[in-house]
C-alpha positions in Angstrom: 22.4 -3.7 -14.1 22.4 -7.0 -16.0 19.1 -8.7 -15.0 20.2 -11.9 -16.8 22.7 -12.4 -14.0 20.0 -12.3 -11.3 18.1 -15.5 -10.4 14.5 -15.7 -11.5 12.0 -16.6 -8.8 8.6 -17.9 -9.7 6.1 -17.8 -6.8 2.9 -17.9 -8.8 2.6 -21.7 -9.4 3.1 -22.7 -5.7 1.1 -19.7 -4.4 -1.8 -20.5 -6.7 -1.8 -24.2 -5.6 -1.9 -23.1 -1.9 -4.3 -20.2 -2.2 -6.4 -20.8 -5.2 -5.5 -17.4 -6.8 -2.6 -15.9 -8.6 0.3 -14.1 -6.9 0.1 -10.4 -7.4 3.3 -9.5 -5.8 4.4 -8.2 -2.4 2.2 -5.5 -0.7 4.8 -4.2 1.7 6.6 -0.9 1.4 10.2 0.1 2.2 10.7 3.4 4.1 13.9 5.3 4.4 14.3 7.3 7.6 17.1 9.7 8.3 18.5 9.7 11.8 21.6 11.5 12.7 24.0 9.3 14.8 24.8 12.1 17.2 21.2 13.2 18.0 20.4 13.1 21.7 17.1 11.5 22.8 15.5 15.0 23.2 16.6 16.0 19.6 15.3 12.7 18.3 11.8 13.2 19.9 11.6 16.7 18.4 12.0 15.5 14.8 9.1 14.4 12.6 10.4 10.8 12.5 10.7 10.8 16.2 7.2 12.0 16.8 5.8 9.6 14.1 7.5 6.5 15.6 6.9 7.3 19.2 3.2 8.4 18.8 2.4 6.2 15.8 
């Protein structure tokens, strides 16, 4: 991937002006969850992801 073609974003200067400290980056995470499109509600609830999202 040619990073020279991607725009460069600089958040630190504005962030530091607003918050009085440097920007250390995003603290969120991305999760990938596999769900079969043909699962019934009962099948979904019996999966690990179903139990996590419903009881979480």
